[in-house]
PyMOL commands that place a pseudoatom at each C-alpha (Angstrom):
pseudoatom trace, name=CA, resn=UNK, resi=1, chain=A, elem=C, hetatm=0, pos=[91.308, 79.362, 95.003]
pseudoatom trace, name=CA, resn=UNK, resi=2, chain=A, elem=C, hetatm=0, pos=[91.275, 79.851, 98.858]
pseudoatom trace, name=CA, resn=UNK, resi=3, chain=A, elem=C, hetatm=0, pos=[94.764, 81.382, 98.873]
pseudoatom trace, name=CA, resn=UNK, resi=4, chain=A, elem=C, hetatm=0, pos=[94.079, 83.719, 96.336]
pseudoatom trace, name=CA, resn=UNK, resi=5, chain=A, elem=C, hetatm=0, pos=[91.126, 85.109, 97.778]
pseudoatom trace, name=CA, resn=UNK, resi=6, chain=A, elem=C, hetatm=0, pos=[93.129, 85.633, 101.007]
pseudoatom trace, name=CA, resn=UNK, resi=7, chain=A, elem=C, hetatm=0, pos=[95.955, 87.306, 99.346]
pseudoatom trace, name=CA, resn=UNK, resi=8, chain=A, elem=C, hetatm=0, pos=[93.191, 89.450, 97.600]
pseudoatom trace, name=CA, resn=UNK, resi=9, chain=A, elem=C, hetatm=0, pos=[91.656, 90.525, 101.091]
pseudoatom trace, name=CA, resn=UNK, resi=10, chain=A, elem=C, hetatm=0, pos=[94.962, 91.123, 102.743]
pseudoatom trace, name=CA, resn=UNK, resi=11, chain=A, elem=C, hetatm=0, pos=[95.827, 93.393, 99.851]
pseudoatom trace, name=CA, resn=UNK, resi=12, chain=A, elem=C, hetatm=0, pos=[92.883, 95.200, 100.137]
pseudoatom trace, name=CA, resn=UNK, resi=13, chain=A, elem=C, hetatm=0, pos=[93.014, 95.411, 103.690]
pseudoatom trace, name=CA, resn=UNK, resi=14, chain=A, elem=C, hetatm=0, pos=[96.078, 97.054, 103.575]
pseudoatom trace, name=CA, resn=UNK, resi=15, chain=A, elem=C, hetatm=0, pos=[95.487, 99.616, 100.723]
pseudoatom trace, name=CA, resn=UNK, resi=16, chain=A, elem=C, hetatm=0, pos=[92.228, 100.598, 103.065]
pseudoatom trace, name=CA, resn=UNK, resi=17, chain=A, elem=C, hetatm=0, pos=[94.179, 101.053, 105.952]
pseudoatom trace, name=CA, resn=UNK, resi=18, chain=A, elem=C, hetatm=0, pos=[96.448, 103.609, 104.213]
pseudoatom trace, name=CA, resn=UNK, resi=19, chain=A, elem=C, hetatm=0, pos=[93.448, 104.922, 102.699]
pseudoatom trace, name=CA, resn=UNK, resi=20, chain=A, elem=C, hetatm=0, pos=[91.634, 105.357, 106.421]
pseudoatom trace, name=CA, resn=UNK, resi=21, chain=A, elem=C, hetatm=0, pos=[94.988, 106.911, 107.749]
pseudoatom trace, name=CA, resn=UNK, resi=22, chain=A, elem=C, hetatm=0, pos=[95.453, 109.610, 105.117]
pseudoatom trace, name=CA, resn=UNK, resi=23, chain=A, elem=C, hetatm=0, pos=[91.647, 110.580, 104.621]
pseudoatom trace, name=CA, resn=UNK, resi=24, chain=A, elem=C, hetatm=0, pos=[91.361, 111.018, 108.467]
pseudoatom trace, name=CA, resn=UNK, resi=25, chain=A, elem=C, hetatm=0, pos=[94.959, 113.163, 108.299]
pseudoatom trace, name=CA, resn=UNK, resi=26, chain=A, elem=C, hetatm=0, pos=[93.355, 115.020, 105.181]
pseudoatom trace, name=CA, resn=UNK, resi=27, chain=A, elem=C, hetatm=0, pos=[89.912, 115.677, 107.026]
pseudoatom trace, name=CA, resn=UNK, resi=28, chain=A, elem=C, hetatm=0, pos=[91.222, 116.825, 110.560]
pseudoatom trace, name=CA, resn=UNK, resi=29, chain=A, elem=C, hetatm=0, pos=[93.940, 119.034, 108.976]
pseudoatom trace, name=CA, resn=UNK, resi=30, chain=A, elem=C, hetatm=0, pos=[91.592, 121.016, 106.587]
pseudoatom trace, name=CA, resn=UNK, resi=31, chain=A, elem=C, hetatm=0, pos=[88.696, 121.191, 109.249]
pseudoatom trace, name=CA, resn=UNK, resi=32, chain=A, elem=C, hetatm=0, pos=[91.343, 122.298, 112.384]
pseudoatom trace, name=CA, resn=UNK, resi=33, chain=A, elem=C, hetatm=0, pos=[93.645, 123.953, 109.928]
pseudoatom trace, name=CA, resn=UNK, resi=34, chain=A, elem=C, hetatm=0, pos=[90.620, 126.554, 108.943]
pseudoatom trace, name=CA, resn=UNK, resi=35, chain=A, elem=C, hetatm=0, pos=[89.445, 126.949, 112.726]
pseudoatom trace, name=CA, resn=UNK, resi=36, chain=A, elem=C, hetatm=0, pos=[93.046, 127.665, 113.600]
pseudoatom trace, name=CA, resn=UNK, resi=37, chain=A, elem=C, hetatm=0, pos=[93.783, 130.107, 111.002]
pseudoatom trace, name=CA, resn=UNK, resi=38, chain=A, elem=C, hetatm=0, pos=[90.511, 131.967, 111.434]
pseudoatom trace, name=CA, resn=UNK, resi=39, chain=A, elem=C, hetatm=0, pos=[91.345, 132.321, 114.734]
pseudoatom trace, name=CA, resn=UNK, resi=40, chain=A, elem=C, hetatm=0, pos=[94.857, 133.303, 114.156]
pseudoatom trace, name=CA, resn=UNK, resi=41, chain=A, elem=C, hetatm=0, pos=[93.380, 136.163, 111.641]
pseudoatom trace, name=CA, resn=UNK, resi=42, chain=A, elem=C, hetatm=0, pos=[91.294, 137.539, 114.408]
pseudoatom trace, name=CA, resn=UNK, resi=43, chain=A, elem=C, hetatm=0, pos=[94.081, 137.435, 116.850]
pseudoatom trace, name=CA, resn=UNK, resi=44, chain=A, elem=C, hetatm=0, pos=[96.396, 139.326, 114.547]
pseudoatom trace, name=CA, resn=UNK, resi=45, chain=A, elem=C, hetatm=0, pos=[93.711, 141.967, 113.725]
pseudoatom trace, name=CA, resn=UNK, resi=46, chain=A, elem=C, hetatm=0, pos=[93.370, 142.690, 117.351]
pseudoatom trace, name=CA, resn=UNK, resi=47, chain=A, elem=C, hetatm=0, pos=[96.934, 142.862, 118.200]
pseudoatom trace, name=CA, resn=UNK, resi=48, chain=A, elem=C, hetatm=0, pos=[97.648, 146.510, 117.245]
pseudoatom trace, name=CA, resn=UNK, resi=49, chain=A, elem=C, hetatm=0, pos=[100.776, 146.881, 118.913]
pseudoatom trace, name=CA, resn=UNK, resi=50, chain=A, elem=C, hetatm=0, pos=[102.313, 143.837, 117.244]
pseudoatom trace, name=CA, resn=UNK, resi=51, chain=A, elem=C, hetatm=0, pos=[103.956, 144.695, 113.421]
pseudoatom trace, name=CA, resn=UNK, resi=52, chain=A, elem=C, hetatm=0, pos=[104.937, 141.575, 111.650]
pseudoatom trace, name=CA, resn=UNK, resi=53, chain=A, elem=C, hetatm=0, pos=[108.247, 141.360, 109.809]
pseudoatom trace, name=CA, resn=UNK, resi=54, chain=A, elem=C, hetatm=0, pos=[108.134, 141.097, 106.078]
pseudoatom trace, name=CA, resn=UNK, resi=55, chain=A, elem=C, hetatm=0, pos=[104.724, 141.827, 105.557]
pseudoatom trace, name=CA, resn=UNK, resi=56, chain=A, elem=C, hetatm=0, pos=[102.139, 144.247, 106.333]
pseudoatom trace, name=CA, resn=UNK, resi=57, chain=A, elem=C, hetatm=0, pos=[99.760, 143.694, 109.000]
pseudoatom trace, name=CA, resn=UNK, resi=58, chain=A, elem=C, hetatm=0, pos=[96.645, 143.995, 106.505]
pseudoatom trace, name=CA, resn=UNK, resi=59, chain=A, elem=C, hetatm=0, pos=[98.176, 141.891, 104.098]
pseudoatom trace, name=CA, resn=UNK, resi=60, chain=A, elem=C, hetatm=0, pos=[98.922, 139.113, 106.614]
pseudoatom trace, name=CA, resn=UNK, resi=61, chain=A, elem=C, hetatm=0, pos=[95.375, 139.241, 107.939]
pseudoatom trace, name=CA, resn=UNK, resi=62, chain=A, elem=C, hetatm=0, pos=[94.508, 138.611, 104.335]
pseudoatom trace, name=CA, resn=UNK, resi=63, chain=A, elem=C, hetatm=0, pos=[96.382, 135.690, 103.254]
pseudoatom trace, name=CA, resn=UNK, resi=64, chain=A, elem=C, hetatm=0, pos=[95.577, 134.111, 106.837]
pseudoatom trace, name=CA, resn=UNK, resi=65, chain=A, elem=C, hetatm=0, pos=[92.114, 134.390, 106.103]
pseudoatom trace, name=CA, resn=UNK, resi=66, chain=A, elem=C, hetatm=0, pos=[92.210, 133.382, 102.500]
pseudoatom trace, name=CA, resn=UNK, resi=67, chain=A, elem=C, hetatm=0, pos=[94.051, 129.990, 103.455]
pseudoatom trace, name=CA, resn=UNK, resi=68, chain=A, elem=C, hetatm=0, pos=[91.415, 129.407, 106.103]
pseudoatom trace, name=CA, resn=UNK, resi=69, chain=A, elem=C, hetatm=0, pos=[88.391, 130.070, 103.669]
pseudoatom trace, name=CA, resn=UNK, resi=70, chain=A, elem=C, hetatm=0, pos=[90.248, 127.920, 101.314]
pseudoatom trace, name=CA, resn=UNK, resi=71, chain=A, elem=C, hetatm=0, pos=[90.430, 124.945, 103.943]
pseudoatom trace, name=CA, resn=UNK, resi=72, chain=A, elem=C, hetatm=0, pos=[86.900, 125.585, 104.800]
pseudoatom trace, name=CA, resn=UNK, resi=73, chain=A, elem=C, hetatm=0, pos=[85.883, 125.200, 100.991]
pseudoatom trace, name=CA, resn=UNK, resi=74, chain=A, elem=C, hetatm=0, pos=[87.842, 121.847, 100.915]
pseudoatom trace, name=CA, resn=UNK, resi=75, chain=A, elem=C, hetatm=0, pos=[86.575, 120.376, 104.059]
pseudoatom trace, name=CA, resn=UNK, resi=76, chain=A, elem=C, hetatm=0, pos=[82.981, 121.116, 102.784]
pseudoatom trace, name=CA, resn=UNK, resi=77, chain=A, elem=C, hetatm=0, pos=[83.314, 120.173, 99.322]
pseudoatom trace, name=CA, resn=UNK, resi=78, chain=A, elem=C, hetatm=0, pos=[85.865, 117.409, 99.478]
pseudoatom trace, name=CA, resn=UNK, resi=79, chain=A, elem=C, hetatm=0, pos=[84.288, 114.796, 101.221]
pseudoatom trace, name=CA, resn=UNK, resi=80, chain=A, elem=C, hetatm=0, pos=[87.159, 113.543, 103.351]
pseudoatom trace, name=CA, resn=UNK, resi=81, chain=A, elem=C, hetatm=0, pos=[85.292, 112.453, 106.459]
pseudoatom trace, name=CA, resn=UNK, resi=82, chain=A, elem=C, hetatm=0, pos=[83.036, 110.482, 104.282]
pseudoatom trace, name=CA, resn=UNK, resi=83, chain=A, elem=C, hetatm=0, pos=[85.935, 109.046, 102.522]
pseudoatom trace, name=CA, resn=UNK, resi=84, chain=A, elem=C, hetatm=0, pos=[87.842, 108.108, 105.852]
pseudoatom trace, name=CA, resn=UNK, resi=85, chain=A, elem=C, hetatm=0, pos=[84.712, 106.485, 107.295]
pseudoatom trace, name=CA, resn=UNK, resi=86, chain=A, elem=C, hetatm=0, pos=[84.367, 104.349, 103.931]
pseudoatom trace, name=CA, resn=UNK, resi=87, chain=A, elem=C, hetatm=0, pos=[88.042, 103.249, 104.135]
pseudoatom trace, name=CA, resn=UNK, resi=88, chain=A, elem=C, hetatm=0, pos=[87.367, 102.246, 107.963]
pseudoatom trace, name=CA, resn=UNK, resi=89, chain=A, elem=C, hetatm=0, pos=[84.336, 100.495, 107.476]
pseudoatom trace, name=CA, resn=UNK, resi=90, chain=A, elem=C, hetatm=0, pos=[85.749, 98.936, 104.524]
pseudoatom trace, name=CA, resn=UNK, resi=91, chain=A, elem=C, hetatm=0, pos=[88.980, 97.654, 106.462]
pseudoatom trace, name=CA, resn=UNK, resi=92, chain=A, elem=C, hetatm=0, pos=[86.485, 96.439, 109.251]
pseudoatom trace, name=CA, resn=UNK, resi=93, chain=A, elem=C, hetatm=0, pos=[84.480, 94.198, 107.024]
pseudoatom trace, name=CA, resn=UNK, resi=94, chain=A, elem=C, hetatm=0, pos=[87.721, 92.699, 105.170]
pseudoatom trace, name=CA, resn=UNK, resi=95, chain=A, elem=C, hetatm=0, pos=[89.094, 91.980, 108.451]
pseudoatom trace, name=CA, resn=UNK, resi=96, chain=A, elem=C, hetatm=0, pos=[85.901, 90.288, 109.376]
pseudoatom trace, name=CA, resn=UNK, resi=97, chain=A, elem=C, hetatm=0, pos=[86.365, 88.306, 106.172]
pseudoatom trace, name=CA, resn=UNK, resi=98, chain=A, elem=C, hetatm=0, pos=[89.579, 87.274, 107.022]
pseudoatom trace, name=CA, resn=UNK, resi=99, chain=A, elem=C, hetatm=0, pos=[88.036, 85.608, 110.091]
pseudoatom trace, name=CA, resn=UNK, resi=100, chain=A, elem=C, hetatm=0, pos=[85.760, 83.847, 108.051]
pseudoatom trace, name=CA, resn=UNK, resi=101, chain=A, elem=C, hetatm=0, pos=[88.618, 82.116, 106.008]
pseudoatom trace, name=CA, resn=UNK, resi=102, chain=A, elem=C, hetatm=0, pos=[89.926, 80.829, 109.038]
pseudoatom trace, name=CA, resn=UNK, resi=103, chain=A, elem=C, hetatm=0, pos=[87.238, 77.588, 109.413]
pseudoatom trace, name=CA, resn=UNK, resi=104, chain=A, elem=C, hetatm=0, pos=[88.042, 74.479, 107.694]
pseudoatom trace, name=CA, resn=UNK, resi=105, chain=A, elem=C, hetatm=0, pos=[84.577, 74.497, 105.708]
pseudoatom trace, name=CA, resn=UNK, resi=106, chain=A, elem=C, hetatm=0, pos=[85.119, 77.458, 103.866]
pseudoatom trace, name=CA, resn=UNK, resi=107, chain=A, elem=C, hetatm=0, pos=[83.213, 78.406, 100.654]
pseudoatom trace, name=CA, resn=UNK, resi=108, chain=A, elem=C, hetatm=0, pos=[85.078, 80.221, 98.277]
pseudoatom trace, name=CA, resn=UNK, resi=109, chain=A, elem=C, hetatm=0, pos=[81.780, 81.418, 96.445]
pseudoatom trace, name=CA, resn=UNK, resi=110, chain=A, elem=C, hetatm=0, pos=[80.720, 82.837, 99.225]
pseudoatom trace, name=CA, resn=UNK, resi=111, chain=A, elem=C, hetatm=0, pos=[83.539, 84.406, 100.258]
pseudoatom trace, name=CA, resn=UNK, resi=112, chain=A, elem=C, hetatm=0, pos=[83.872, 85.779, 96.796]
pseudoatom trace, name=CA, resn=UNK, resi=113, chain=A, elem=C, hetatm=0, pos=[80.316, 87.259, 96.726]
pseudoatom trace, name=CA, resn=UNK, resi=114, chain=A, elem=C, hetatm=0, pos=[80.714, 88.995, 100.314]
pseudoatom trace, name=CA, resn=UNK, resi=115, chain=A, elem=C, hetatm=0, pos=[84.175, 90.820, 98.758]
pseudoatom trace, name=CA, resn=UNK, resi=116, chain=A, elem=C, hetatm=0, pos=[82.195, 91.800, 95.678]
pseudoatom trace, name=CA, resn=UNK, resi=117, chain=A, elem=C, hetatm=0, pos=[79.498, 93.160, 98.040]
pseudoatom trace, name=CA, resn=UNK, resi=118, chain=A, elem=C, hetatm=0, pos=[82.298, 94.968, 100.249]
pseudoatom trace, name=CA, resn=UNK, resi=119, chain=A, elem=C, hetatm=0, pos=[83.900, 96.403, 97.369]
pseudoatom trace, name=CA, resn=UNK, resi=120, chain=A, elem=C, hetatm=0, pos=[80.413, 97.767, 95.807]
pseudoatom trace, name=CA, resn=UNK, resi=121, chain=A, elem=C, hetatm=0, pos=[79.424, 99.273, 99.336]
pseudoatom trace, name=CA, resn=UNK, resi=122, chain=A, elem=C, hetatm=0, pos=[83.134, 100.999, 99.722]
pseudoatom trace, name=CA, resn=UNK, resi=123, chain=A, elem=C, hetatm=0, pos=[82.678, 102.752, 96.157]
pseudoatom trace, name=CA, resn=UNK, resi=124, chain=A, elem=C, hetatm=0, pos=[79.203, 103.654, 97.229]
pseudoatom trace, name=CA, resn=UNK, resi=125, chain=A, elem=C, hetatm=0, pos=[80.455, 105.127, 100.230]
pseudoatom trace, name=CA, resn=UNK, resi=126, chain=A, elem=C, hetatm=0, pos=[83.206, 106.995, 98.617]
pseudoatom trace, name=CA, resn=UNK, resi=127, chain=A, elem=C, hetatm=0, pos=[81.034, 108.617, 95.687]
pseudoatom trace, name=CA, resn=UNK, resi=128, chain=A, elem=C, hetatm=0, pos=[78.074, 108.733, 98.155]
pseudoatom trace, name=CA, resn=UNK, resi=129, chain=A, elem=C, hetatm=0, pos=[75.710, 106.834, 96.057]
pseudoatom trace, name=CA, resn=UNK, resi=130, chain=A, elem=C, hetatm=0, pos=[73.693, 103.603, 96.474]
pseudoatom trace, name=CA, resn=UNK, resi=131, chain=A, elem=C, hetatm=0, pos=[75.248, 100.383, 95.978]
for i in range(1, 131): cmd.bond("trace and resi %d" % i, "trace and resi %d" % (i + 1))
show_as sticks, trace
zoom trace
């Protein structure tokens, strides 16, 4: 039973580490992408002497602004930061649980209950509800 718990904890920890990194990337990419594109649209609108090749300047400004607004909306409604933090906290709790398994007198029932609590807290963190 202990080996099964160790394997389950390791599997979940690896999964949450990947989730932590992916949600962090999405969160920062959308947040900073919106800012950079908004600044780019403002800079393009002020560059009166510059003519972009392939698109009218007004069309380029509109497209850059549209993508910036879309990224800002995704950032606001997607909950990417919340999901990033939930995965990070879950991974950390799973690492602590792995340390608890290093002792000689390990109670599998207590470890199992702690794992269930961690899973419930993770789900609550992702969905922003209470466990």
